[in-house]
C-alpha positions in Angstrom: 0.0 0.0 0.0 1.3 3.4 -1.0 2.2 5.6 2.0 0.2 8.9 2.1 2.3 11.9 1.0 3.5 14.0 3.9 4.6 17.5 2.8 6.6 18.0 6.0 9.2 15.5 4.7 10.1 18.1 2.1 10.2 20.9 4.7 6.6 22.2 4.4 5.5 24.1 7.5 2.6 22.1 9.2 2.3 23.8 12.6 0.8 27.3 12.8 0.1 27.8 16.5 2.6 30.7 16.6 2.9 31.5 12.9 0.7 33.3 10.3 -1.3 30.8 8.3 -3.1 31.1 4.9 -6.4 31.7 6.7 -4.9 34.2 9.0 -3.4 36.3 6.2 -6.7 36.3 4.2 -8.9 36.8 7.3 -10.9 33.8 6.1 -12.9 33.5 9.2 -14.4 36.9 8.7 -14.9 36.4 4.9 -16.5 33.0 5.2 -18.7 34.0 8.1 -20.0 37.1 6.3 -22.9 35.2 4.6 -26.1 35.4 6.7 -29.1 34.3 4.7 -32.4 35.8 6.0 -34.6 33.0 4.7 -34.6 29.2 4.4 -34.3 29.5 0.6 -31.6 27.2 -0.7 -30.5 29.8 -3.3 -30.0 32.7 -1.0 -26.5 31.7 -0.3 -25.7 31.7 -4.0 -27.3 35.2 -4.3 -25.2 36.6 -1.4 -21.9 35.1 -2.5 -22.5 36.3 -6.1 -22.8 39.8 -4.9 -20.2 39.8 -2.2 -17.5 38.4 -4.6 -18.6 41.0 -7.2 -18.0 43.7 -4.6 -14.5 42.3 -3.9 -13.6 42.5 -7.6 -15.0 46.0 -7.8 -12.8 47.0 -4.8 -9.8 45.9 -6.9 -11.1 47.7 -10.0 -11.4 51.0 -8.0 -7.9 50.5 -6.7 -6.5 50.0 -10.2 -8.6 52.8 -11.8 -7.5 55.4 -9.3 -3.9 54.5 -9.8 -4.3 54.5 -13.5 -5.7 58.0 -13.5 -2.7 59.2 -11.4 -0.3 57.4 -13.7 -1.8 59.1 -16.8 -1.6 62.5 -15.0 2.1 61.8 -14.4 2.8 60.7 -18.0 3.6 57.2 -16.8 1.6 55.5 -19.5 3.1 52.0 -19.4 1.9 51.3 -15.8 -1.4 52.9 -16.7 -1.8 50.4 -19.6 -1.1 47.5 -17.3 -3.7 48.8 -14.7 -6.4 49.4 -17.4 -5.8 45.9 -18.8 -6.3 44.5 -15.4 -9.6 46.4 -14.9 -10.9 45.0 -18.2 -10.0 41.5 -17.1 -11.8 42.1 -13.8 -14.9 42.9 -15.7 -14.4 39.8 -17.8 -14.3 37.9 -14.5 -17.5 39.7 -13.3 -19.2 38.7 -16.6 -18.5 35.0 -15.9 -20.1 35.3 -12.5 -23.5 36.0 -14.1 -23.4 32.5 -15.5 -23.6 31.1 -12.0 -26.4 33.3 -10.9 -28.4 32.4 -14.0 -28.8 28.9 -12.6 -31.4 30.4 -10.3 -35.0 30.2 -11.6 -37.7 32.7 -11.1 -39.5 30.4 -8.7 -36.4 30.0 -6.6 -35.8 33.7 -6.6 -39.3 34.5 -5.4 -38.8 32.4 -2.3 -36.0 34.6 -1.1 -37.1 38.0 -2.6 -38.9 39.2 0.5 -35.6 38.9 2.5 -34.0 41.6 0.3 -36.3 44.4 1.5 -35.5 47.6 -0.3 -31.9 46.6 -1.0 -30.8 46.7 -4.7 -27.6 46.5 -6.7 -28.0 50.1 -7.9 -27.2 51.1 -4.3 -23.7 49.7 -4.6 -21.4 52.6 -3.7 -18.4 50.8 -5.3 -20.3 50.4 -8.6 -21.0 54.1 -8.4 -17.3 54.8 -7.7 -16.3 52.9 -10.8 -18.7 55.0 -12.9 -17.5 58.2 -11.3 -13.8 57.2 -11.8 -14.5 56.5 -15.5 -16.4 59.8 -16.0 -20.1 59.0 -15.8 -20.9 61.5 -13.1 -24.6 61.4 -12.3 -24.8 63.4 -9.1 -28.4 62.2 -8.4 -26.9 58.8 -7.6 -25.2 60.2 -4.5 -28.5 60.3 -2.7 -28.7 56.5 -1.8 -25.5 57.0 0.2 -26.4 60.1 2.2 -27.2 58.0 5.3 -23.5 56.9 5.4 -21.2 60.0 5.8 -18.0 58.0 5.3 -19.2 56.4 2.0 -20.6 59.8 0.8 -17.2 61.4 1.5 -15.4 58.7 -0.5 -17.7 59.3 -3.5 -17.4 63.1 -3.1 -13.6 62.8 -3.1 -13.7 60.9 -6.4 -16.0 63.6 -7.9 -13.6 66.3 -6.8 -10.7 64.8 -8.9 -10.4 64.3 -12.6 -11.8 61.1 -14.0 -9.7 58.7 -16.1 -11.1 60.1 -19.2 -10.5 63.7 -18.0 -6.8 62.7 -17.6 -6.7 61.1 -21.0 -8.1 64.3 -22.6 -5.6 66.4 -20.6 -2.9 64.1 -22.0 -4.1 64.9 -25.6 -3.8 68.6 -24.7 -0.2 68.1 -23.4 0.6 66.5 -26.7 -0.5 69.5 -28.7 -4.0 68.6 -29.7 -6.8 71.1 -29.7 -9.4 69.8 -27.2 -11.4 73.0 -26.9 -12.4 74.1 -23.4 -11.0 71.0 -21.7 -10.2 70.5 -18.9 -13.8 71.3 -17.8 -14.6 73.9 -15.3 -16.8 71.6 -13.3 -15.3 68.1 -13.3 -18.1 66.9 -11.0 -20.6 66.8 -13.9 -20.8 64.2 -16.7 -19.1 65.5 -19.8 -21.0 66.5 -23.0 -19.6 65.1 -26.2 -16.9 67.5 -27.4 -16.4 67.6 -31.2 -12.8 68.9 -30.8 -11.9 65.9 -28.6 -13.5 63.6 -31.1 -11.3 65.2 -33.9 -8.2 64.8 -31.7 -8.9 61.1 -31.3 -9.6 60.9 -35.1 -6.1 62.3 -35.7 -4.6 59.7 -33.3 -6.3 56.8 -35.1 -5.5 58.2 -38.5 -1.8 57.9 -37.8 -1.2 55.4 -34.9 2.5 55.0 -35.6 3.0 58.7 -35.0 0.8 58.8 -31.9 1.3 55.3 -30.6 1.2 56.0 -26.8 -2.1 57.9 -27.2 -3.4 55.3 -29.6 -2.6 52.5 -27.1 -4.3 54.4 -24.3 -7.4 54.9 -26.4 -7.6 51.2 -27.1 -7.1 50.4 -23.4 -10.0 52.6 -22.6 -12.2 51.1 -25.3 -11.3 47.6 -24.1 -12.3 48.5 -20.6 -15.6 50.0 -21.7 -16.3 47.0 -24.0 -16.1 44.6 -21.0 -18.0 47.0 -18.8 -20.8 47.3 -21.3 -20.9 43.5 -21.7 -21.2 43.3 -17.9 -24.2 45.7 -18.0 -25.8 43.7 -20.8 -25.3 40.4 -19.0 -26.9 42.0 -15.9 -30.0 42.9 -17.9 -30.3 39.4 -19.4 -29.7 37.7 -16.1 -32.4 39.9 -14.4 -34.8 39.1 -17.3 -34.2 35.4 -16.9 -34.2 35.2 -13.1 -36.6 38.0 -12.0 -38.6 38.8 -15.1 -40.1 42.3 -15.6 -41.1 42.9 -12.0 -40.1 46.2 -10.4 -36.7 46.2 -8.7 -36.5 45.7 -5.0 -35.0 49.2 -4.7 -38.0 50.7 -6.4 -36.5 51.1 -10.0 -38.3 49.7 -13.0 -36.0 46.7 -12.9 -35.2 45.6 -16.4 -36.3 48.9 -17.9 -33.9 50.8 -15.6 -31.0 48.4 -16.6 -31.8 48.8 -20.3 -31.6 52.5 -19.9 -28.1 52.1 -18.4 -27.0 50.3 -21.5 -27.2 53.6 -23.4 -24.6 55.3 -21.3 -21.2 55.8 -22.9 -18.2 56.3 -20.7 -15.9 57.5 -23.4 -18.3 58.7 -26.2 -15.8 60.4 -28.5 -13.7 57.2 -28.7 -16.8 55.2 -29.9 -18.1 57.9 -32.2 -14.7 58.5 -33.9 -14.9 55.0 -35.4 -17.5 56.3 -37.9 -15.0 59.1 -39.0 -12.3 56.6 -40.0 
């Protein structure tokens, strides 16, 4: 009979009474005990874990996006490219998570729905932070967070700083492109489409070899928004499949609200310029 493998024979640490273990480092007791279903529904644990893990990925996205904006501001484009690539892959990961949630049926969801009360995904402050960091700055969406001063302060701080797209446009300006009245006087508001910015990006795409760093930045931003929009689309189709066309638990129109969000463009000139090429 083959003797069971003992990692300690090769020097693996096996005693952690006085040493930091894997679980200690990751605070797994806190993480794994953070799921507290409020009903007897079998699928409520799935629903909670789906959204908790999504929030963890969004936390990392916020970290990367804030650092990417600063790197662009400092003309450190190579690190910014790496960070933006990571953010796109985070949203690819978030897209895959919808496949798990879609295994829940409407009947199964209805069992646990009363436990949600008025809670809803549109109240996620981290999702709002991602939109604000990217440049979609809808100030009305601050209101669900007014009851939490620390959270509100975090969002306000993001609004008081240039978005990633603001920094990209400022970079265009530093490289001699005419971007009109950018940077904007009020960076807290969502930008209107600027024809001069669109023309600047058109020039970049018309001669990528000459403007390669700007061209690569533009593609990193488009790549991020592509994955982000897919995530929104998959959110809509998952809600349609699992919840149907009922009103959202937070009082929104549910699917109709999510479909409206599909129309939002984070970097509009970068999408519109494709018709000019």
